[in-house]
C-alpha positions as CSV (number, residue, x, y, z in Angstrom):
1,M,104.4,84.4,78.2
2,T,105.2,87.0,81.0
3,E,108.3,86.7,83.7
4,R,107.1,86.0,86.9
5,R,109.6,85.3,89.9
6,A,109.7,85.7,93.2
7,I,112.8,87.8,94.8
8,L,113.4,87.0,98.6
9,S,115.2,88.7,101.4
10,G,115.8,86.3,103.8
11,S,113.6,87.8,106.3
12,T,112.1,85.2,108.7
13,F,108.7,86.7,108.0
14,E,108.5,85.7,104.3
15,E,109.1,82.0,105.4
16,Q,106.7,82.4,108.2
17,I,104.0,83.9,106.9
18,G,104.5,82.6,103.0
19,Y,105.6,85.7,100.7
20,A,108.1,87.6,98.9
21,R,109.4,90.4,99.3
22,A,109.1,91.1,95.5
23,V,107.6,89.6,92.6
24,V,108.6,90.1,88.9
25,D,105.5,90.2,86.6
26,G,107.1,90.9,83.0
27,D,108.2,94.8,83.4
28,W,106.1,95.3,86.9
29,V,108.3,94.7,89.9
30,H,105.8,94.6,93.1
31,V,107.4,94.9,96.4
32,S,105.7,93.9,99.3
33,G,105.5,96.0,102.3
34,T,108.9,96.1,103.4
35,T,109.5,97.3,107.1
36,G,112.9,98.6,109.0
37,F,114.0,95.0,110.2
38,D,117.7,94.4,109.1
39,Y,117.0,91.2,107.2
40,P,120.3,89.4,108.1
41,T,120.4,89.8,112.0
42,M,116.4,90.4,112.3
43,T,117.1,93.4,114.5
44,I,114.7,97.0,114.1
45,S,115.9,100.1,115.5
46,D,113.6,102.3,117.6
47,S,113.9,105.0,115.8
48,V,111.2,105.8,112.9
49,V,113.8,107.6,111.1
50,E,116.5,104.8,111.4
51,Q,113.6,102.5,110.1
52,A,112.7,104.8,107.4
53,E,116.3,104.3,105.9
54,Q,116.3,100.6,106.6
55,C,113.3,100.0,105.1
56,L,114.6,102.0,101.5
57,H,117.8,99.8,102.2
58,N,115.9,96.6,102.0
59,I,113.8,98.1,99.0
60,E,116.8,98.9,96.7
61,A,118.2,95.1,97.2
62,A,115.0,93.8,96.1
63,L,115.1,96.3,93.1
64,A,118.6,95.6,92.1
65,E,117.8,92.0,92.0
66,A,114.4,92.5,89.8
67,G,116.7,94.9,87.5
68,C,115.5,98.1,88.6
69,T,116.6,101.3,90.8
70,F,114.4,103.9,92.8
71,A,114.2,105.6,89.3
72,D,112.0,103.2,88.2
73,V,109.4,103.3,91.0
74,V,106.2,104.7,90.0
75,R,104.2,103.9,93.3
76,V,104.8,104.5,97.0
77,R,102.9,103.7,99.7
78,Y,103.9,104.5,103.5
79,L,102.1,103.2,106.5
80,L,102.6,104.1,110.0
81,P,101.0,103.4,112.9
82,D,101.5,106.9,114.6
83,R,100.9,109.8,112.2
84,E,103.3,112.1,114.2
85,D,105.9,110.4,113.3
86,F,105.6,110.7,109.4
87,E,107.1,114.4,109.0
88,S,110.4,113.4,110.6
89,C,111.1,110.4,107.6
90,W,110.3,113.3,105.2
91,P,114.1,114.0,104.7
92,V,114.9,110.3,104.3
93,L,111.8,109.8,101.8
94,R,113.1,112.9,100.0
95,R,116.4,111.5,99.6
96,Y,115.5,108.5,97.9
97,F,112.1,109.6,95.9
98,G,112.7,113.8,95.2
99,D,113.8,113.3,91.7
100,V,111.4,110.3,91.4
101,R,108.1,111.7,92.3
102,P,106.1,108.8,92.3
103,A,102.6,109.0,92.8
104,A,102.1,108.1,97.0
105,T,100.2,107.7,100.1
106,M,100.3,107.7,103.5
107,L,98.0,105.2,105.7
108,V,97.9,105.2,109.8
109,C,97.5,101.5,110.5
110,G,98.5,99.0,113.0
111,L,101.7,96.9,111.7
112,A,102.2,92.9,112.5
113,D,104.9,93.9,115.3
114,S,104.6,96.7,117.6
115,R,108.6,97.3,117.4
116,M,107.5,98.6,113.7
117,K,107.0,102.1,113.3
118,I,106.8,102.3,109.3
119,E,106.0,99.7,106.7
120,I,107.1,101.3,103.0
121,E,105.6,99.4,99.5
122,V,106.7,100.2,96.0
123,Y,105.7,99.3,92.6
124,A,108.1,99.9,89.7
125,R,108.3,99.4,86.2
126,R,111.3,98.0,84.7
127,A,112.8,99.7,81.5
128,A,112.8,98.2,78.2
129,A,115.6,96.4,76.9
């Protein structure tokens, strides 16, 4: 039987909507779409670049709890309401994923809160012990 467990970040959204920040299913780690909120304070920057950085800090914490790092990420999705904001995030994204080179997609779509300028979702595969 494979291990399946939920990882929670403390975001009020997880409680209100009914989801987990990440789910570990065997060797796979599915990290939910993660925004630039600082979850302990539930504050968010107006800067898309700062939001991207915070998204990745939030994802890093979920990956660590799952026993992974960014080196284990195989797939990433970037969701932005404004396509013009994406390029300004590239240096931050390259810092985290430039050596990893996961498969990636960027989608333009509405997000749940008008303050959100980027949401990032990743899938990782834990290395065999």
